[in-house]
Biopython code that builds the backbone (N, CA, C, O; Angstrom):
import numpy as np
from Bio.PDB.StructureBuilder import StructureBuilder

atoms = [
    (1, "MET", "N", (163.776, 134.444, 7.016)),
    (1, "MET", "CA", (163.435, 133.548, 8.121)),
    (1, "MET", "C", (163.263, 134.395, 9.376)),
    (1, "MET", "O", (164.054, 135.304, 9.630)),
    (2, "HIS", "N", (162.239, 134.101, 10.152)),
    (2, "HIS", "CA", (161.973, 134.819, 11.393)),
    (2, "HIS", "C", (162.991, 134.435, 12.458)),
    (2, "HIS", "O", (163.550, 133.338, 12.436)),
    (3, "ALA", "N", (163.222, 135.351, 13.386)),
    (3, "ALA", "CA", (164.171, 135.089, 14.477)),
    (3, "ALA", "C", (163.692, 133.943, 15.354)),
    (3, "ALA", "O", (164.507, 133.247, 15.961)),
    (4, "ASN", "N", (162.372, 133.736, 15.430)),
    (4, "ASN", "CA", (161.806, 132.688, 16.284)),
    (4, "ASN", "C", (161.647, 131.353, 15.552)),
    (4, "ASN", "O", (161.200, 130.374, 16.149)),
    (5, "ALA", "N", (162.003, 131.304, 14.280)),
    (5, "ALA", "CA", (161.810, 130.085, 13.496)),
    (5, "ALA", "C", (162.612, 128.932, 14.095)),
    (5, "ALA", "O", (163.732, 129.110, 14.574)),
    (6, "ASP", "N", (162.017, 127.771, 14.056)),
    (6, "ASP", "CA", (162.654, 126.562, 14.558)),
    (6, "ASP", "C", (163.765, 126.154, 13.591)),
    (6, "ASP", "O", (163.475, 125.823, 12.441)),
    (7, "PRO", "N", (165.033, 126.168, 14.025)),
    (7, "PRO", "CA", (166.143, 125.821, 13.117)),
    (7, "PRO", "C", (165.990, 124.418, 12.535)),
    (7, "PRO", "O", (166.376, 124.184, 11.389)),
    (8, "TYR", "N", (165.442, 123.496, 13.295)),
    (8, "TYR", "CA", (165.246, 122.124, 12.829)),
    (8, "TYR", "C", (164.294, 122.105, 11.638)),
    (8, "TYR", "O", (164.566, 121.464, 10.624)),
    (9, "ALA", "N", (163.178, 122.813, 11.770)),
    (9, "ALA", "CA", (162.181, 122.829, 10.706)),
    (9, "ALA", "C", (162.627, 123.681, 9.522)),
    (9, "ALA", "O", (162.278, 123.385, 8.379)),
    (10, "ALA", "N", (163.389, 124.728, 9.784)),
    (10, "ALA", "CA", (163.785, 125.653, 8.729)),
    (10, "ALA", "C", (164.843, 125.055, 7.803)),
    (10, "ALA", "O", (164.756, 125.216, 6.586)),
    (11, "ASP", "N", (165.841, 124.369, 8.363)),
    (11, "ASP", "CA", (166.938, 123.818, 7.555)),
    (11, "ASP", "C", (167.528, 122.625, 8.298)),
    (11, "ASP", "O", (168.439, 122.769, 9.113)),
    (12, "TYR", "N", (166.999, 121.464, 8.004)),
    (12, "TYR", "CA", (167.396, 120.249, 8.707)),
    (12, "TYR", "C", (168.909, 120.009, 8.610)),
    (12, "TYR", "O", (169.558, 119.695, 9.608)),
    (13, "ASP", "N", (169.456, 120.158, 7.415)),
    (13, "ASP", "CA", (170.875, 119.894, 7.219)),
    (13, "ASP", "C", (171.734, 120.831, 8.071)),
    (13, "ASP", "O", (172.690, 120.391, 8.709)),
    (14, "ALA", "N", (171.394, 122.110, 8.081)),
    (14, "ALA", "CA", (172.143, 123.071, 8.903)),
    (14, "ALA", "C", (171.982, 122.737, 10.388)),
    (14, "ALA", "O", (172.940, 122.838, 11.155)),
    (15, "TRP", "N", (170.783, 122.342, 10.788)),
    (15, "TRP", "CA", (170.526, 121.999, 12.189)),
    (15, "TRP", "C", (171.371, 120.800, 12.616)),
    (15, "TRP", "O", (172.014, 120.835, 13.665)),
    (16, "ILE", "N", (171.372, 119.741, 11.808)),
    (16, "ILE", "CA", (172.098, 118.527, 12.186)),
    (16, "ILE", "C", (173.600, 118.806, 12.230)),
    (16, "ILE", "O", (174.296, 118.296, 13.109)),
    (17, "ASN", "N", (174.107, 119.610, 11.292)),
    (17, "ASN", "CA", (175.529, 119.958, 11.312)),
    (17, "ASN", "C", (175.871, 120.812, 12.530)),
    (17, "ASN", "O", (176.935, 120.643, 13.126)),
    (18, "ALA", "N", (174.984, 121.720, 12.900)),
    (18, "ALA", "CA", (175.214, 122.543, 14.096)),
    (18, "ALA", "C", (175.231, 121.674, 15.347)),
    (18, "ALA", "O", (176.037, 121.903, 16.248)),
    (19, "GLN", "N", (174.346, 120.674, 15.411)),
    (19, "GLN", "CA", (174.315, 119.767, 16.556)),
    (19, "GLN", "C", (175.618, 118.971, 16.638)),
    (19, "GLN", "O", (176.144, 118.739, 17.727)),
    (20, "ALA", "N", (176.133, 118.554, 15.480)),
    (20, "ALA", "CA", (177.403, 117.812, 15.445)),
    (20, "ALA", "C", (178.547, 118.679, 15.959)),
    (20, "ALA", "O", (179.404, 118.201, 16.702)),
    (21, "VAL", "N", (178.564, 119.944, 15.568)),
    (21, "VAL", "CA", (179.608, 120.867, 16.037)),
    (21, "VAL", "C", (179.514, 121.034, 17.547)),
    (21, "VAL", "O", (180.526, 121.006, 18.248)),
    (22, "LEU", "N", (178.296, 121.209, 18.041)),
    (22, "LEU", "CA", (178.113, 121.367, 19.490)),
    (22, "LEU", "C", (178.611, 120.136, 20.241)),
    (22, "LEU", "O", (179.261, 120.263, 21.278)),
    (23, "LEU", "N", (178.312, 118.959, 19.730)),
    (23, "LEU", "CA", (178.783, 117.721, 20.367)),
    (23, "LEU", "C", (180.304, 117.637, 20.350)),
    (23, "LEU", "O", (180.932, 117.345, 21.367)),
    (24, "ARG", "N", (180.881, 117.893, 19.196)),
    (24, "ARG", "CA", (182.336, 117.771, 19.058)),
    (24, "ARG", "C", (183.102, 118.788, 19.907)),
    (24, "ARG", "O", (184.224, 118.523, 20.339)),
    (25, "THR", "N", (182.500, 119.934, 20.139)),
    (25, "THR", "CA", (183.199, 120.973, 20.910)),
    (25, "THR", "C", (182.815, 120.941, 22.386)),
    (25, "THR", "O", (183.249, 121.792, 23.163)),
    (26, "GLY", "N", (181.996, 119.953, 22.772)),
    (26, "GLY", "CA", (181.649, 119.797, 24.175)),
    (26, "GLY", "C", (180.647, 120.809, 24.708)),
    (26, "GLY", "O", (180.517, 120.969, 25.922)),
    (27, "ARG", "N", (179.946, 121.486, 23.831)),
    (27, "ARG", "CA", (178.967, 122.490, 24.256)),
    (27, "ARG", "C", (177.597, 121.829, 24.427)),
    (27, "ARG", "O", (176.634, 122.169, 23.739)),
    (28, "LEU", "N", (177.536, 120.890, 25.349)),
    (28, "LEU", "CA", (176.364, 120.038, 25.527)),
    (28, "LEU", "C", (175.123, 120.799, 25.988)),
    (28, "LEU", "O", (174.005, 120.418, 25.642)),
    (29, "GLN", "N", (175.299, 121.846, 26.749)),
    (29, "GLN", "CA", (174.157, 122.621, 27.246)),
    (29, "GLN", "C", (173.405, 123.312, 26.106)),
    (29, "GLN", "O", (172.230, 123.651, 26.252)),
    (30, "GLU", "N", (174.072, 123.517, 24.987)),
    (30, "GLU", "CA", (173.461, 124.212, 23.854)),
    (30, "GLU", "C", (172.741, 123.270, 22.892)),
    (30, "GLU", "O", (172.073, 123.726, 21.964)),
    (31, "LEU", "N", (172.871, 121.969, 23.107)),
    (31, "LEU", "CA", (172.232, 120.994, 22.219)),
    (31, "LEU", "C", (170.715, 121.080, 22.304)),
    (31, "LEU", "O", (170.149, 121.403, 23.348)),
    (32, "ASP", "N", (170.080, 120.786, 21.195)),
    (32, "ASP", "CA", (168.626, 120.618, 21.150)),
    (32, "ASP", "C", (168.376, 119.151, 21.505)),
    (32, "ASP", "O", (168.056, 118.334, 20.642)),
    (33, "ALA", "N", (168.527, 118.840, 22.784)),
    (33, "ALA", "CA", (168.589, 117.453, 23.249)),
    (33, "ALA", "C", (167.346, 116.642, 22.904)),
    (33, "ALA", "O", (167.464, 115.500, 22.458)),
    (34, "GLU", "N", (166.167, 117.203, 23.100)),
    (34, "GLU", "CA", (164.932, 116.454, 22.833)),
    (34, "GLU", "C", (164.810, 116.114, 21.354)),
    (34, "GLU", "O", (164.529, 114.971, 20.994)),
    (35, "GLN", "N", (165.021, 117.101, 20.509)),
    (35, "GLN", "CA", (164.915, 116.861, 19.069)),
    (35, "GLN", "C", (166.019, 115.929, 18.589)),
    (35, "GLN", "O", (165.791, 115.085, 17.723)),
    (36, "LEU", "N", (167.202, 116.081, 19.145)),
    (36, "LEU", "CA", (168.323, 115.220, 18.782)),
    (36, "LEU", "C", (168.032, 113.767, 19.170)),
    (36, "LEU", "O", (168.320, 112.849, 18.401)),
    (37, "ALA", "N", (167.470, 113.563, 20.345)),
    (37, "ALA", "CA", (167.107, 112.210, 20.785)),
    (37, "ALA", "C", (166.057, 111.608, 19.849)),
    (37, "ALA", "O", (166.139, 110.432, 19.496)),
    (38, "GLU", "N", (165.080, 112.408, 19.452)),
    (38, "GLU", "CA", (164.051, 111.921, 18.529)),
    (38, "GLU", "C", (164.666, 111.542, 17.186)),
    (38, "GLU", "O", (164.283, 110.537, 16.587)),
    (39, "GLU", "N", (165.608, 112.337, 16.717)),
    (39, "GLU", "CA", (166.271, 112.040, 15.451)),
    (39, "GLU", "C", (167.083, 110.748, 15.528)),
    (39, "GLU", "O", (167.084, 109.957, 14.584)),
    (40, "LEU", "N", (167.761, 110.535, 16.630)),
    (40, "LEU", "CA", (168.539, 109.305, 16.798)),
    (40, "LEU", "C", (167.622, 108.080, 16.832)),
    (40, "LEU", "O", (167.942, 107.049, 16.241)),
    (41, "GLU", "N", (166.498, 108.190, 17.512)),
    (41, "GLU", "CA", (165.533, 107.088, 17.543)),
    (41, "GLU", "C", (164.966, 106.821, 16.148)),
    (41, "GLU", "O", (164.807, 105.667, 15.751)),
    (42, "ALA", "N", (164.664, 107.883, 15.409)),
    (42, "ALA", "CA", (164.141, 107.729, 14.056)),
    (42, "ALA", "C", (165.186, 107.088, 13.145)),
    (42, "ALA", "O", (164.850, 106.256, 12.302)),
    (43, "MET", "N", (166.449, 107.474, 13.314)),
    (43, "MET", "CA", (167.523, 106.892, 12.525)),
    (43, "MET", "C", (167.637, 105.393, 12.805)),
    (43, "MET", "O", (167.834, 104.599, 11.884)),
    (44, "SER", "N", (167.515, 105.015, 14.056)),
    (44, "SER", "CA", (167.576, 103.602, 14.419)),
    (44, "SER", "C", (166.424, 102.834, 13.763)),
    (44, "SER", "O", (166.625, 101.737, 13.243)),
    (45, "ARG", "N", (165.231, 103.405, 13.789)),
    (45, "ARG", "CA", (164.077, 102.750, 13.155)),
    (45, "ARG", "C", (164.292, 102.594, 11.658)),
    (45, "ARG", "O", (163.982, 101.544, 11.094)),
    (46, "ARG", "N", (164.824, 103.633, 11.004)),
    (46, "ARG", "CA", (165.063, 103.559, 9.559)),
    (46, "ARG", "C", (166.067, 102.459, 9.234)),
    (46, "ARG", "O", (165.873, 101.699, 8.285)),
    (47, "GLU", "N", (167.138, 102.372, 10.017)),
    (47, "GLU", "CA", (168.150, 101.327, 9.793)),
    (47, "GLU", "C", (167.543, 99.934, 9.954)),
    (47, "GLU", "O", (167.778, 99.043, 9.138)),
    (48, "ARG", "N", (166.764, 99.764, 11.011)),
    (48, "ARG", "CA", (166.132, 98.471, 11.267)),
    (48, "ARG", "C", (165.149, 98.127, 10.155)),
    (48, "ARG", "O", (165.110, 96.988, 9.688)),
    (49, "ASN", "N", (164.355, 99.108, 9.728)),
    (49, "ASN", "CA", (163.383, 98.871, 8.661)),
    (49, "ASN", "C", (164.073, 98.528, 7.349)),
    (49, "ASN", "O", (163.588, 97.686, 6.592)),
    (50, "GLU", "N", (165.208, 99.179, 7.076)),
    (50, "GLU", "CA", (165.948, 98.874, 5.859)),
    (50, "GLU", "C", (166.482, 97.452, 5.904)),
    (50, "GLU", "O", (166.430, 96.740, 4.900)),
    (51, "LEU", "N", (166.989, 97.032, 7.041)),
    (51, "LEU", "CA", (167.491, 95.668, 7.188)),
    (51, "LEU", "C", (166.372, 94.661, 6.962)),
    (51, "LEU", "O", (166.554, 93.678, 6.243)),
    (52, "VAL", "N", (165.217, 94.902, 7.571)),
    (52, "VAL", "CA", (164.076, 93.997, 7.404)),
    (52, "VAL", "C", (163.669, 93.940, 5.941)),
    (52, "VAL", "O", (163.414, 92.859, 5.410)),
    (53, "SER", "N", (163.606, 95.083, 5.289)),
    (53, "SER", "CA", (163.233, 95.140, 3.879)),
    (53, "SER", "C", (164.205, 94.338, 3.021)),
    (53, "SER", "O", (163.792, 93.576, 2.146)),
    (54, "ARG", "N", (165.494, 94.517, 3.278)),
    (54, "ARG", "CA", (166.500, 93.776, 2.509)),
    (54, "ARG", "C", (166.390, 92.266, 2.745)),
    (54, "ARG", "O", (166.539, 91.475, 1.813)),
    (55, "LEU", "N", (166.131, 91.878, 3.977)),
    (55, "LEU", "CA", (165.998, 90.447, 4.271)),
    (55, "LEU", "C", (164.741, 89.858, 3.636)),
    (55, "LEU", "O", (164.755, 88.712, 3.188)),
    (56, "ILE", "N", (163.667, 90.622, 3.593)),
    (56, "ILE", "CA", (162.435, 90.161, 2.936)),
    (56, "ILE", "C", (162.695, 89.943, 1.449)),
    (56, "ILE", "O", (162.242, 88.953, 0.875)),
    (57, "ILE", "N", (163.421, 90.860, 0.830)),
    (57, "ILE", "CA", (163.750, 90.717, -0.587)),
    (57, "ILE", "C", (164.604, 89.465, -0.806)),
    (57, "ILE", "O", (164.379, 88.713, -1.754)),
    (58, "LEU", "N", (165.585, 89.249, 0.077)),
    (58, "LEU", "CA", (166.420, 88.055, -0.037)),
    (58, "LEU", "C", (165.576, 86.790, 0.091)),
    (58, "LEU", "O", (165.738, 85.856, -0.695)),
    (59, "ILE", "N", (164.695, 86.753, 1.056)),
    (59, "ILE", "CA", (163.844, 85.570, 1.246)),
    (59, "ILE", "C", (162.975, 85.337, 0.013)),
    (59, "ILE", "O", (162.796, 84.197, -0.415)),
    (60, "ALA", "N", (162.435, 86.412, -0.557)),
    (60, "ALA", "CA", (161.618, 86.274, -1.772)),
    (60, "ALA", "C", (162.451, 85.686, -2.909)),
    (60, "ALA", "O", (161.992, 84.787, -3.614)),
    (61, "HIS", "N", (163.684, 86.194, -3.092)),
    (61, "HIS", "CA", (164.559, 85.642, -4.141)),
    (61, "HIS", "C", (164.860, 84.172, -3.883)),
    (61, "HIS", "O", (164.850, 83.367, -4.814)),
    (62, "LEU", "N", (165.125, 83.815, -2.638)),
    (62, "LEU", "CA", (165.455, 82.426, -2.320)),
    (62, "LEU", "C", (164.247, 81.501, -2.506)),
    (62, "LEU", "O", (164.394, 80.366, -2.958)),
    (63, "LEU", "N", (163.058, 81.990, -2.156)),
    (63, "LEU", "CA", (161.845, 81.188, -2.379)),
    (63, "LEU", "C", (161.601, 80.967, -3.872)),
    (63, "LEU", "O", (161.247, 79.867, -4.296)),
    (64, "LYS", "N", (161.792, 82.012, -4.655)),
    (64, "LYS", "CA", (161.630, 81.876, -6.105)),
    (64, "LYS", "C", (162.660, 80.906, -6.662)),
    (64, "LYS", "O", (162.352, 80.111, -7.551)),
    (65, "TRP", "N", (163.888, 80.968, -6.140)),
    (65, "TRP", "CA", (164.942, 80.055, -6.563)),
    (65, "TRP", "C", (164.534, 78.610, -6.263)),
    (65, "TRP", "O", (164.708, 77.715, -7.089)),
    (66, "GLN", "N", (163.995, 78.410, -5.074)),
    (66, "GLN", "CA", (163.616, 77.065, -4.644)),
    (66, "GLN", "C", (162.423, 76.516, -5.427)),
    (66, "GLN", "O", (162.436, 75.361, -5.852)),
    (67, "TYR", "N", (161.399, 77.339, -5.616)),
    (67, "TYR", "CA", (160.138, 76.838, -6.156)),
    (67, "TYR", "C", (159.908, 77.163, -7.625)),
    (67, "TYR", "O", (158.887, 76.755, -8.177)),
    (68, "GLN", "N", (160.810, 77.876, -8.274)),
    (68, "GLN", "CA", (160.711, 78.150, -9.702)),
    (68, "GLN", "C", (162.050, 77.831, -10.371)),
    (68, "GLN", "O", (162.717, 78.720, -10.900)),
    (69, "PRO", "N", (162.429, 76.559, -10.340)),
    (69, "PRO", "CA", (163.753, 76.192, -10.849)),
    (69, "PRO", "C", (163.945, 76.536, -12.335)),
    (69, "PRO", "O", (165.080, 76.734, -12.768)),
    (70, "ALA", "N", (162.884, 76.610, -13.107)),
    (70, "ALA", "CA", (163.013, 76.922, -14.527)),
    (70, "ALA", "C", (163.518, 78.349, -14.753)),
    (70, "ALA", "O", (164.036, 78.660, -15.825)),
    (71, "HIS", "N", (163.371, 79.208, -13.755)),
    (71, "HIS", "CA", (163.766, 80.611, -13.887)),
    (71, "HIS", "C", (165.060, 80.927, -13.128)),
    (71, "HIS", "O", (165.381, 82.095, -12.910)),
    (72, "ARG", "N", (165.787, 79.909, -12.733)),
    (72, "ARG", "CA", (166.983, 80.150, -11.918)),
    (72, "ARG", "C", (168.022, 81.019, -12.617)),
    (72, "ARG", "O", (168.649, 81.868, -11.984)),
    (73, "SER", "N", (168.204, 80.813, -13.900)),
    (73, "SER", "CA", (169.243, 81.593, -14.584)),
    (73, "SER", "C", (168.959, 83.090, -14.507)),
    (73, "SER", "O", (169.893, 83.891, -14.469)),
    (74, "SER", "N", (167.695, 83.476, -14.486)),
    (74, "SER", "CA", (167.366, 84.902, -14.396)),
    (74, "SER", "C", (167.475, 85.421, -12.968)),
    (74, "SER", "O", (167.472, 86.633, -12.757)),
    (75, "ARG", "N", (167.569, 84.545, -12.002)),
    (75, "ARG", "CA", (167.636, 84.950, -10.592)),
    (75, "ARG", "C", (169.077, 85.118, -10.089)),
    (75, "ARG", "O", (169.309, 85.766, -9.069)),
    (76, "VAL", "N", (170.023, 84.544, -10.795)),
    (76, "VAL", "CA", (171.409, 84.592, -10.349)),
    (76, "VAL", "C", (171.872, 86.034, -10.178)),
    (76, "VAL", "O", (172.462, 86.377, -9.154)),
    (77, "GLY", "N", (171.612, 86.873, -11.161)),
    (77, "GLY", "CA", (172.029, 88.269, -11.092)),
    (77, "GLY", "C", (171.393, 88.996, -9.931)),
    (77, "GLY", "O", (172.050, 89.782, -9.249)),
    (78, "ALA", "N", (170.101, 88.737, -9.698)),
    (78, "ALA", "CA", (169.392, 89.395, -8.598)),
    (78, "ALA", "C", (169.978, 88.980, -7.255)),
    (78, "ALA", "O", (170.156, 89.815, -6.368)),
    (79, "LEU", "N", (170.276, 87.697, -7.103)),
    (79, "LEU", "CA", (170.861, 87.220, -5.851)),
    (79, "LEU", "C", (172.266, 87.770, -5.650)),
    (79, "LEU", "O", (172.618, 88.178, -4.543)),
    (80, "GLN", "N", (173.071, 87.784, -6.703)),
    (80, "GLN", "CA", (174.418, 88.333, -6.580)),
    (80, "GLN", "C", (174.361, 89.816, -6.218)),
    (80, "GLN", "O", (175.130, 90.285, -5.378)),
    (81, "SER", "N", (173.461, 90.538, -6.845)),
    (81, "SER", "CA", (173.302, 91.963, -6.557)),
    (81, "SER", "C", (172.883, 92.168, -5.110)),
    (81, "SER", "O", (173.426, 93.033, -4.423)),
    (82, "TRP", "N", (171.914, 91.374, -4.640)),
    (82, "TRP", "CA", (171.466, 91.516, -3.253)),
    (82, "TRP", "C", (172.604, 91.218, -2.298)),
    (82, "TRP", "O", (172.813, 91.947, -1.329)),
    (83, "LEU", "N", (173.347, 90.145, -2.566)),
    (83, "LEU", "CA", (174.434, 89.780, -1.667)),
    (83, "LEU", "C", (175.475, 90.881, -1.586)),
    (83, "LEU", "O", (176.004, 91.156, -0.509)),
    (84, "LYS", "N", (175.775, 91.515, -2.713)),
    (84, "LYS", "CA", (176.755, 92.610, -2.714)),
    (84, "LYS", "C", (176.234, 93.788, -1.888)),
    (84, "LYS", "O", (176.944, 94.295, -1.020)),
    (85, "ARG", "N", (175.001, 94.226, -2.152)),
    (85, "ARG", "CA", (174.425, 95.366, -1.421)),
    (85, "ARG", "C", (174.133, 95.000, 0.026)),
    (85, "ARG", "O", (174.418, 95.774, 0.940)),
    (86, "GLY", "N", (173.565, 93.819, 0.230)),
    (86, "GLY", "CA", (173.159, 93.405, 1.574)),
    (86, "GLY", "C", (174.333, 93.225, 2.513)),
    (86, "GLY", "O", (174.287, 93.662, 3.663)),
    (87, "THR", "N", (175.378, 92.590, 2.035)),
    (87, "THR", "CA", (176.530, 92.388, 2.918)),
    (87, "THR", "C", (177.246, 93.701, 3.182)),
    (87, "THR", "O", (177.780, 93.900, 4.273)),
    (88, "ARG", "N", (177.268, 94.607, 2.198)),
    (88, "ARG", "CA", (177.868, 95.930, 2.419)),
    (88, "ARG", "C", (177.081, 96.677, 3.484)),
    (88, "ARG", "O", (177.658, 97.316, 4.365)),
    (89, "SER", "N", (175.765, 96.592, 3.396)),
    (89, "SER", "CA", (174.916, 97.268, 4.385)),
    (89, "SER", "C", (175.135, 96.682, 5.773)),
    (89, "SER", "O", (175.233, 97.424, 6.751)),
    (90, "LEU", "N", (175.212, 95.375, 5.866)),
    (90, "LEU", "CA", (175.433, 94.729, 7.161)),
    (90, "LEU", "C", (176.797, 95.090, 7.725)),
    (90, "LEU", "O", (176.945, 95.291, 8.930)),
    (91, "ALA", "N", (177.789, 95.173, 6.854)),
    (91, "ALA", "CA", (179.155, 95.439, 7.312)),
    (91, "ALA", "C", (179.354, 96.886, 7.749)),
    (91, "ALA", "O", (180.194, 97.163, 8.605)),
    (92, "THR", "N", (178.594, 97.806, 7.170)),
    (92, "THR", "CA", (178.822, 99.217, 7.467)),
    (92, "THR", "C", (177.917, 99.776, 8.544)),
    (92, "THR", "O", (178.108, 100.913, 8.977)),
    (93, "THR", "N", (176.941, 99.012, 8.986)),
    (93, "THR", "CA", (176.019, 99.507, 10.006)),
    (93, "THR", "C", (176.184, 98.687, 11.276)),
    (93, "THR", "O", (175.729, 97.545, 11.336)),
    (94, "PRO", "N", (176.835, 99.259, 12.301)),
    (94, "PRO", "CA", (177.041, 98.516, 13.540)),
    (94, "PRO", "C", (175.708, 98.045, 14.127)),
    (94, "PRO", "O", (174.729, 98.790, 14.153)),
    (95, "GLY", "N", (175.692, 96.838, 14.580)),
    (95, "GLY", "CA", (174.498, 96.312, 15.218)),
    (95, "GLY", "C", (173.635, 95.491, 14.282)),
    (95, "GLY", "O", (172.997, 94.538, 14.729)),
    (96, "THR", "N", (173.589, 95.827, 12.990)),
    (96, "THR", "CA", (172.727, 95.072, 12.093)),
    (96, "THR", "C", (173.276, 93.680, 11.836)),
    (96, "THR", "O", (172.508, 92.729, 11.685)),
    (97, "ALA", "N", (174.594, 93.549, 11.785)),
    (97, "ALA", "CA", (175.173, 92.231, 11.564)),
    (97, "ALA", "C", (174.833, 91.307, 12.728)),
    (97, "ALA", "O", (174.514, 90.136, 12.525)),
    (98, "GLN", "N", (174.902, 91.836, 13.946)),
    (98, "GLN", "CA", (174.562, 91.016, 15.110)),
    (98, "GLN", "C", (173.077, 90.624, 15.077)),
    (98, "GLN", "O", (172.726, 89.494, 15.417)),
    (99, "ALA", "N", (172.218, 91.545, 14.672)),
    (99, "ALA", "CA", (170.784, 91.247, 14.605)),
    (99, "ALA", "C", (170.514, 90.178, 13.554)),
    (99, "ALA", "O", (169.719, 89.267, 13.789)),
    (100, "ALA", "N", (171.165, 90.277, 12.403)),
    (100, "ALA", "CA", (170.959, 89.299, 11.343)),
    (100, "ALA", "C", (171.561, 87.949, 11.721)),
    (100, "ALA", "O", (170.988, 86.903, 11.413)),
    (101, "ALA", "N", (172.714, 87.969, 12.386)),
    (101, "ALA", "CA", (173.399, 86.736, 12.755)),
    (101, "ALA", "C", (172.699, 86.015, 13.902)),
    (101, "ALA", "O", (172.943, 84.829, 14.125)),
    (102, "ALA", "N", (171.843, 86.709, 14.623)),
    (102, "ALA", "CA", (171.160, 86.095, 15.764)),
    (102, "ALA", "C", (170.286, 84.932, 15.320)),
    (102, "ALA", "O", (170.006, 84.024, 16.103)),
    (103, "GLY", "N", (169.854, 84.961, 14.062)),
    (103, "GLY", "CA", (169.112, 83.849, 13.494)),
    (103, "GLY", "C", (167.655, 83.815, 13.926)),
    (103, "GLY", "O", (167.187, 84.674, 14.673)),
    (104, "PRO", "N", (166.956, 82.806, 13.440)),
    (104, "PRO", "CA", (165.519, 82.702, 13.689)),
    (104, "PRO", "C", (165.135, 82.612, 15.158)),
    (104, "PRO", "O", (164.048, 83.037, 15.550)),
    (105, "GLU", "N", (166.037, 82.055, 15.975)),
    (105, "GLU", "CA", (165.702, 81.916, 17.393)),
    (105, "GLU", "C", (165.553, 83.264, 18.083)),
    (105, "GLU", "O", (164.956, 83.346, 19.156)),
    (106, "ALA", "N", (166.093, 84.330, 17.474)),
    (106, "ALA", "CA", (165.987, 85.660, 18.064)),
    (106, "ALA", "C", (164.777, 86.433, 17.545)),
    (106, "ALA", "O", (164.552, 87.570, 17.958)),
    (107, "CYS", "N", (164.004, 85.840, 16.658)),
    (107, "CYS", "CA", (162.883, 86.553, 16.047)),
    (107, "CYS", "C", (161.852, 87.019, 17.069)),
    (107, "CYS", "O", (161.216, 88.055, 16.875)),
    (108, "TRP", "N", (161.683, 86.286, 18.124)),
    (108, "TRP", "CA", (160.669, 86.675, 19.110)),
    (108, "TRP", "C", (160.967, 88.034, 19.712)),
    (108, "TRP", "O", (160.062, 88.691, 20.227)),
    (109, "MET", "N", (162.226, 88.471, 19.658)),
    (109, "MET", "CA", (162.601, 89.763, 20.229)),
    (109, "MET", "C", (162.324, 90.908, 19.264)),
    (109, "MET", "O", (162.297, 92.067, 19.678)),
    (110, "MET", "N", (162.117, 90.603, 17.985)),
    (110, "MET", "CA", (161.927, 91.641, 16.993)),
    (110, "MET", "C", (160.472, 92.086, 16.987)),
    (110, "MET", "O", (159.573, 91.250, 17.071)),
    (111, "PRO", "N", (160.223, 93.397, 16.888)),
    (111, "PRO", "CA", (158.859, 93.903, 16.966)),
    (111, "PRO", "C", (157.961, 93.402, 15.844)),
    (111, "PRO", "O", (156.745, 93.333, 16.023)),
    (112, "TRP", "N", (158.530, 93.046, 14.679)),
    (112, "TRP", "CA", (157.721, 92.590, 13.570)),
    (112, "TRP", "C", (157.500, 91.097, 13.595)),
    (112, "TRP", "O", (156.703, 90.579, 12.812)),
    (113, "GLY", "N", (158.200, 90.378, 14.494)),
    (113, "GLY", "CA", (158.043, 88.939, 14.611)),
    (113, "GLY", "C", (158.584, 88.205, 13.400)),
    (113, "GLY", "O", (159.225, 88.803, 12.535)),
    (114, "CYS", "N", (158.326, 86.914, 13.341)),
    (114, "CYS", "CA", (158.781, 86.102, 12.223)),
    (114, "CYS", "C", (157.689, 85.135, 11.766)),
    (114, "CYS", "O", (157.981, 84.087, 11.189)),
    (115, "GLY", "N", (156.477, 85.480, 12.019)),
    (115, "GLY", "CA", (155.389, 84.603, 11.614)),
    (115, "GLY", "C", (155.087, 83.580, 12.707)),
    (115, "GLY", "O", (155.591, 83.678, 13.825)),
    (116, "PRO", "N", (154.256, 82.600, 12.362)),
    (116, "PRO", "CA", (153.855, 81.599, 13.353)),
    (116, "PRO", "C", (155.026, 80.810, 13.877)),
    (116, "PRO", "O", (155.947, 80.475, 13.132)),
    (117, "ARG", "N", (154.991, 80.518, 15.140)),
    (117, "ARG", "CA", (156.037, 79.689, 15.745)),
    (117, "ARG", "C", (155.566, 78.234, 15.749)),
    (117, "ARG", "O", (154.405, 77.923, 16.014)),
    (118, "GLY", "N", (156.524, 77.364, 15.443)),
    (118, "GLY", "CA", (156.130, 75.974, 15.322)),
    (118, "GLY", "C", (156.506, 75.135, 16.437)),
    (118, "GLY", "O", (156.219, 73.938, 16.433)),
]
sb = StructureBuilder()
sb.init_structure("model")
sb.init_model(0)
sb.init_chain("A")
sb.init_seg("    ")
for serial, (resi, resn, name, xyz) in enumerate(atoms, 1):
    if name == "N":
        sb.init_residue(resn, " ", resi, " ")
    sb.init_atom(name, np.array(xyz, "f"), 0.0, 1.0, " ", f" {name:<3s}", serial, name[0])
structure = sb.get_structure()
């Protein structure tokens, strides 16, 4: 590796761990602040996108449950699995539970919207 190589591009895992050490030891002047800020924003987007994806899957399962009653027995496992994974995800990620609990009335604030308003 060249001396001028970008540590972020060369080894992401080593870079992120080094940034964590700098934060924990109070060496803030040494942080790669711009790249770190971009990473935090990207992490927030990934979390939000994962939540939206999980909710879309839940809605699809619930619609199938509602409109395909003959197939309900095959949907029980899928719904139970989603509830286990989905609630764990909501419980372990600060902020996502509040976003999900805000309900449909908060959809206008979400960048992806919630479809037509009635």
